[in-house]
C-alpha positions in Angstrom: 189.0 113.6 61.5 190.7 112.0 58.4 190.6 113.4 54.9 188.1 112.0 52.5 188.7 110.8 49.0 186.1 110.6 46.6 186.4 106.4 46.7 185.9 106.3 50.5 183.0 109.0 50.3 180.9 107.1 48.0 181.6 103.8 49.8 180.2 105.5 53.3 177.1 106.6 51.0 176.2 102.8 49.9 176.9 101.0 53.2 174.1 100.2 55.5 172.2 102.6 57.5 172.0 100.5 60.7 174.6 102.4 62.3 173.1 105.9 61.4 169.6 104.7 63.0 171.7 104.1 66.2 173.3 107.5 66.0 170.0 108.9 65.6 168.5 107.1 68.8 171.2 108.7 70.1 171.2 112.1 69.2 167.3 111.9 70.3 168.1 110.9 73.7 170.7 113.5 74.3 168.4 116.2 72.4 165.6 115.6 74.5 167.8 115.6 77.7 169.2 118.7 77.1 165.7 120.3 75.7 163.8 118.8 78.6 166.4 120.8 81.1 166.5 124.1 79.2 162.4 123.6 79.5 162.6 123.1 83.2 165.1 126.0 83.8 162.9 128.4 81.9 160.0 127.6 84.0 162.1 128.3 87.4 163.1 131.3 85.3 159.6 132.6 84.9 158.6 131.7 88.4 161.8 133.7 89.7 160.9 136.7 87.6 157.1 136.6 88.7 158.0 136.6 92.2 160.7 139.6 91.6 158.3 141.7 89.8 155.4 140.9 92.2 157.7 142.2 95.1 158.7 145.2 93.3 155.4 146.4 92.4 154.2 145.7 96.1 157.3 147.2 97.7 158.4 149.8 95.0 161.0 152.4 96.5 164.4 153.7 95.5 166.0 150.9 97.0 163.7 148.2 94.7 164.3 150.6 91.6 168.1 150.5 92.3 168.3 146.9 92.5 166.1 146.3 89.1 168.6 148.7 87.5 171.6 146.8 88.8 170.0 143.7 88.0 169.0 144.6 84.6 172.3 146.0 84.1 174.2 142.9 85.0 171.8 140.8 82.8 172.1 143.3 79.6 176.2 143.0 79.7 176.2 139.6 80.1 173.8 139.0 77.2 175.6 141.6 75.2 179.1 139.8 75.4 177.3 136.3 74.5 175.8 137.9 71.4 179.0 139.7 70.5 181.8 137.1 71.2 179.5 133.8 70.1 177.3 135.1 67.3 176.2 131.7 66.1 173.6 131.6 69.2 172.1 134.4 68.1 168.1 135.0 67.7 166.2 131.7 67.2 168.8 129.4 66.0 166.8 127.9 63.4 168.4 129.9 60.8 171.8 128.4 61.7 170.6 125.1 61.4 169.6 125.4 57.8 172.8 127.3 57.2 174.5 124.3 58.5 172.5 122.0 56.3 173.2 124.3 53.3 177.0 124.1 54.1 176.9 127.7 54.6 178.0 127.8 58.4 179.4 125.3 61.0 179.1 124.8 64.8 181.5 125.0 67.9 178.9 122.4 69.1 180.4 122.4 73.2 180.7 126.4 73.2 177.6 127.1 71.5 175.4 124.7 73.6 176.2 126.1 76.6 176.1 129.4 75.6 172.5 129.3 73.8 171.5 127.2 77.0 172.5 130.2 79.4 171.4 133.1 77.3 168.2 131.7 76.6 167.3 131.3 80.5 168.8 134.5 81.2 166.7 135.9 78.6 163.4 135.0 80.2 165.0 135.6 83.8 164.8 139.4 82.4 161.6 139.1 81.2 162.3 139.0 77.3 159.4 138.1 74.9 161.2 135.0 73.6 160.2 131.3 73.1 161.9 128.2 73.8 161.3 126.2 70.3 164.2 127.7 68.4 166.7 127.6 71.0 165.6 123.9 71.5 165.8 123.2 68.0 169.4 124.7 67.8 170.6 123.0 71.3 169.2 119.8 69.7 171.2 120.5 66.3 174.5 121.4 68.3 174.0 117.6 70.1 173.8 116.0 66.7 176.9 118.0 65.9 178.5 116.7 68.7 177.8 113.4 68.1 178.9 113.6 64.5 182.3 114.8 65.9 182.9 112.4 68.5 182.0 109.3 66.7 184.1 110.6 63.8 181.8 110.0 61.1 181.9 110.4 57.6 180.8 114.2 56.3 177.8 112.4 54.7 175.9 111.6 57.8 176.7 115.3 59.3 173.5 116.7 57.8 171.4 113.8 59.2 172.4 113.8 62.4 172.2 117.5 62.7 168.8 117.5 61.5 168.0 114.6 63.8 169.2 117.0 66.6 167.0 119.7 65.4 163.7 117.8 65.0 164.2 116.0 68.3 164.9 119.6 70.3 161.2 120.7 68.9 159.7 117.5 69.7 161.0 117.5 73.1 160.3 121.4 73.5 156.4 121.1 72.7 155.9 117.7 73.1 155.3 117.0 69.2 157.3 114.2 67.9 155.1 114.0 64.5 155.7 118.0 64.3 159.3 117.6 65.2 159.9 115.1 62.1 157.4 117.3 59.4 159.2 120.1 60.6 162.7 118.6 59.5 161.3 117.7 56.2 159.1 120.9 55.4 161.4 123.4 56.6 164.7 122.4 57.1 165.6 120.0 54.2 162.3 120.8 52.0 162.4 117.1 50.6 161.7 113.8 51.9 163.5 110.6 51.5 163.2 107.2 53.5 166.5 107.7 55.2 165.7 111.1 56.4 162.5 110.4 57.3 163.5 107.2 59.2 166.6 109.1 61.1 164.2 112.5 62.5 161.5 110.0 63.4 163.8 108.0 65.3 165.2 111.1 67.0 161.8 112.7 67.4 160.3 109.7 69.2 163.4 109.0 71.5 163.4 112.7 72.6 159.6 112.4 73.2 160.3 109.5 75.6 162.6 111.7 77.7 160.2 114.4 77.9 157.1 112.4 78.8 159.2 111.1 81.4 159.4 114.4 83.2 156.2 116.0 81.9 153.7 113.2 81.4 151.3 112.5 78.7 149.4 115.9 79.2 149.6 117.9 75.9 151.3 121.6 76.2 147.9 123.5 76.1 145.4 122.6 78.5 142.4 123.1 76.1 139.0 121.3 75.6 136.9 121.5 72.3 133.5 119.7 72.3 131.9 119.1 68.9 132.8 119.5 65.4 132.7 122.9 63.6 129.9 122.9 61.5 130.7 123.0 57.6 128.4 126.2 57.2 130.7 128.2 59.3 133.6 127.2 57.1 133.5 130.8 55.4 134.5 132.6 58.9 137.8 130.2 58.7 138.6 131.8 55.5 138.0 135.5 57.1 140.4 134.7 60.0 143.0 133.3 57.7 143.2 136.6 55.5 143.3 138.9 58.5 146.0 136.5 59.8 147.9 136.9 56.4 148.1 140.6 56.6 148.9 140.7 60.4 151.7 138.0 59.7 153.2 140.1 56.9 153.5 142.8 59.3 155.1 140.8 61.8 157.7 139.6 59.0 158.3 143.0 57.9 158.7 144.1 61.6 161.5 141.9 62.6 163.6 142.8 59.7 162.8 146.4 60.2 163.7 146.4 63.8 166.8 144.3 63.4 168.0 146.9 61.0 167.1 149.6 63.2 168.8 147.8 66.3 172.0 147.3 64.2 172.2 151.2 63.3 172.3 152.1 66.9 176.0 153.4 67.2 177.1 152.3 70.7 179.5 149.6 71.8 177.6 146.2 70.6 178.1 144.6 74.2 176.2 147.6 76.1 173.6 148.1 73.4 171.1 145.3 75.2 170.8 147.7 78.1 168.3 149.8 76.2 166.0 146.6 75.7 166.4 145.5 79.0 165.4 148.9 80.4 161.9 148.7 78.2 161.8 145.0 79.5 161.9 146.2 83.2 159.0 148.5 82.5 156.6 146.2 80.8 157.8 143.6 83.8 156.3 146.4 86.2 153.4 147.5 84.5 152.3 144.9 81.7 153.6 141.6 83.3 151.6 139.4 81.1 153.3 140.1 77.6 156.6 139.5 79.1 158.2 136.0 78.5 157.5 133.6 76.0 153.7 133.7 77.0 152.5 129.9 77.7 150.6 131.1 80.4 148.7 134.0 78.6 147.8 131.7 75.6 146.1 129.2 78.1 144.5 132.1 79.9 143.3 133.6 76.3 141.9 130.1 75.6 139.8 129.8 78.9 139.3 133.4 80.3 136.7 136.1 79.3 138.7 139.4 78.0 137.2 142.9 77.3 138.1 144.0 73.8 140.2 146.9 75.1 142.3 144.8 77.2 143.0 141.9 74.1 143.8 144.8 71.9 146.4 146.2 74.2 147.9 142.9 74.8 148.0 142.3 71.0 149.7 145.8 70.5 152.1 145.4 73.3 152.9 141.4 72.5 153.4 142.4 69.2 155.8 145.0 69.3 157.7 144.0 72.5 158.3 140.6 70.4 160.1 142.8 67.6 162.0 144.7 69.8 163.6 141.6 71.7 164.3 139.5 68.5 165.7 142.3 67.0 168.6 142.2 69.6 169.9 139.0 68.5 169.6 138.0 72.1 169.1 133.9 72.2 165.4 133.2 72.0 162.8 132.3 69.6 159.7 133.6 67.8 157.3 130.3 67.6 155.7 131.0 71.0 155.6 134.8 71.0 153.6 134.0 67.6 151.1 131.7 69.0 150.3 134.0 71.5 149.9 136.4 69.1 147.7 134.4 66.7 145.7 133.2 69.8 144.9 136.8 70.7 143.6 138.0 67.1 141.7 134.4 67.0 140.0 135.3 70.6 139.0 138.7 69.2 137.7 137.4 65.8 135.7 134.8 67.5 134.1 137.5 70.0 133.3 139.6 67.0 131.7 137.0 64.6 130.5 135.0 67.6 128.5 137.7 68.6 127.1 138.6 65.2 126.4 135.1 64.0 125.5 133.9 67.4 127.6 131.0 67.5 128.0 128.4 70.2 130.4 129.2 72.9 132.9 126.5 72.1 133.6 128.0 68.7 135.9 131.1 70.4 138.3 128.5 71.2 138.4 127.2 67.8 139.0 130.5 66.5 141.9 130.9 69.2 143.4 127.4 67.9 143.0 128.6 64.3 144.8 131.8 64.8 147.9 130.2 66.6 148.2 127.8 63.3 147.7 130.6 60.4 149.9 132.9 62.0 152.8 130.5 62.4 151.8 129.3 58.6 152.2 132.7 57.4 155.2 133.6 58.8 157.2 130.3 58.6 155.5 129.3 55.2 155.4 125.8 56.7 151.5 124.7 56.5 152.0 121.3 57.6 154.5 122.0 60.3 151.5 124.6 61.7 148.7 122.1 61.4 150.6 119.0 63.1 152.2 121.0 65.8 148.8 122.9 67.0 147.4 119.6 66.9 150.0 117.9 68.9 150.1 120.7 71.2 146.4 121.0 72.0 145.7 117.0 71.8 142.5 118.0 70.2 141.6 116.3 66.9 138.1 117.8 66.9 139.9 120.6 65.4 141.9 118.7 62.6 140.0 119.8 59.6 139.4 123.3 60.5 143.1 123.6 61.2 144.2 122.1 58.0 141.7 124.2 56.2 142.7 127.6 57.9 146.2 126.9 57.2 145.9 126.1 53.5 144.0 129.2 52.8 146.6 131.1 54.7 149.4 129.7 52.9 147.5 130.4 49.5 147.3 134.0 50.5 150.5 134.6 52.0 151.7 133.3 48.2 149.6 135.9 46.6 150.6 138.8 48.7 154.5 137.6 48.2 155.5 136.6 52.2 158.8 134.9 52.2 159.4 132.3 54.8 161.1 134.3 57.6 163.8 132.1 58.7 164.9 132.1 55.1 165.3 135.9 54.9 167.1 135.4 58.7 169.6 133.4 57.2 170.3 135.3 54.0 171.2 138.3 56.6 173.5 136.2 58.4 175.4 134.3 55.8 179.1 135.4 54.9 179.7 136.6 51.2 180.5 133.7 48.5 184.3 134.9 48.4 184.3 134.6 52.1 183.6 130.7 52.0 186.4 128.7 52.6 186.7 125.1 52.7 189.5 122.1 52.0 189.6 121.5 48.2 191.4 118.4 48.9 188.6 116.6 51.0 185.6 115.1 49.2 182.1 115.2 50.4 178.9 114.1 48.9 175.9 116.1 48.7 172.3 115.1 48.3 170.2 117.4 45.8 166.5 116.5 45.5 164.9 117.2 42.0 161.4 118.7 42.0 158.7 118.9 38.8 159.9 121.7 36.5 162.9 122.5 38.2 166.1 123.3 36.2 167.2 119.3 36.6 164.0 117.9 35.5 163.8 115.9 32.6 167.4 117.0 31.1 170.5 114.9 30.7 173.2 115.1 32.9 175.4 116.5 29.9 173.3 119.2 29.2 173.2 120.8 32.6 175.6 124.0 33.3 176.8 122.6 36.7 177.9 125.5 39.0 181.5 124.4 40.0 183.2 121.0 39.4 180.4 118.8 40.3 180.3 114.9 39.6 176.9 113.0 40.0 178.2 109.6 41.3 174.6 108.1 42.1 171.2 108.8 41.7 168.5 107.4 44.1 165.2 106.8 42.3 162.4 105.3 44.7 164.2 102.3 46.4 166.9 102.2 43.2 170.1 103.5 43.0 171.1 104.4 39.5 174.9 104.7 38.6 174.6 107.7 36.2 176.5 108.6 32.9 176.6 111.7 30.9 173.4 110.5 29.0 171.4 109.8 31.6 168.0 111.5 32.0 167.1 113.1 35.6 163.7 113.1 36.2 161.4 114.7 38.9 161.8 113.0 42.2 165.3 112.0 41.9 167.8 112.5 44.2 170.8 113.4 43.0 174.2 112.5 45.1 177.3 114.6 43.9 180.7 114.8 44.7 182.8 117.6 45.0 185.4 119.1 47.2 184.5 120.7 50.6 185.4 124.3 49.4 183.2 123.9 46.1 180.4 122.5 48.4 180.2 125.4 50.6 179.9 127.8 48.0 177.6 125.7 45.6 175.4 123.7 47.9 172.3 126.5 48.1 172.6 127.0 44.4 172.1 123.1 43.5 169.3 123.0 45.8 167.7 126.3 44.2 168.4 124.7 40.8 166.5 121.4 42.0 163.6 123.0 43.6 160.3 123.0 40.9 158.7 125.9 39.8 
């Protein structure tokens, strides 16, 4: 890619965006194809795993035992090699995407795409409690990075194409194009602009066209909710939201604790996954329902009857097993396991309050859905994404207002007890130190920074701001207008600052600039 100067970087910014919309479409199509292939591969992996463990339980002996041990050893060594040699594919992948957008990381897209895909499928073959959504987000983002490089786009377009791929990946993974768009805005960028919304919506809808051609129009969860949730029972929603908030806090803290615990195990990191794979084999033999992502278990929770003893056992095992699996860094997400945990909590809560208040039978299903939405909101701290995702996955708008209410109560409660977004915490643990961050100091790049209310930029003159490094504000997007700034320009809430700097400076100070632009 040719070296960029300040002049041609700015020219790239102000030119027509139609070509970017076209590339968003291309990214959406290819991300959809990859995400669908990943989803199909995981489905075959689930079938294969079920067959293996069914055979093992029915024909258990020394030969079967040795076969399981040998298979587990091979899988764990392959996964260990992937995690050590290609560390960018670790875990969910969403923290890495956030790091790319904040200019703190970089993709080697072809290598990482293949490793993420293969590693994620192999993890499900083993039976680890990991989901498909995070890897699908990273796979899509890798596609966006690849399109960016193949078409030799200007640096300014990079974050848009990567974000398009991420939103398209989530859309195809769950059949939720609006949730994919909202996720890009609420979780990845934390601001909204017409260009960003248009690009990610094009990509998400394009990916969903691919997904619908393979999986049809049925929602991800087969659930029927009949009748509206009555207003007189809304206090029960608040009760569930508060309970889920504390469970979410325990889950978030548990992820960080188990990661630290796993890191402190002093054996060869390539061999280290053997420990968790051994636990996985035991779980597969005796508690098969808690292995894998758990999509089938979530649907059973919705439709079947369970005793309290079985539900509590499933809750404890799924909760702890997910923390153990994610701590390894093996490719796989936590969205789907979180939905399953939330569904179990909602089921237990629904059974308790249903018996006590003599509620109609369909209210139990309501609480299962609310449990999924609220746990996702608590841990990820994205109430809009949680609301829209659950509505699209269930295909039921009877529960729209209850879900919105539950997510907002949960979000407020999580703010009160100081829960931080899990992907932000995971990203902090992955980032290199500032003095280790490099870049080309001759290459000029543009960085967009949104201005929130009561932020360090709001209602402040450009000349009065203490900029972190050598930064030049070359443009201000204010609504549908483009302003040419001077030292005496007053920045306002809602502005989008277009800042020119060299690549090395951008890599180091972009997170600081974004933090300065965030409102109180």
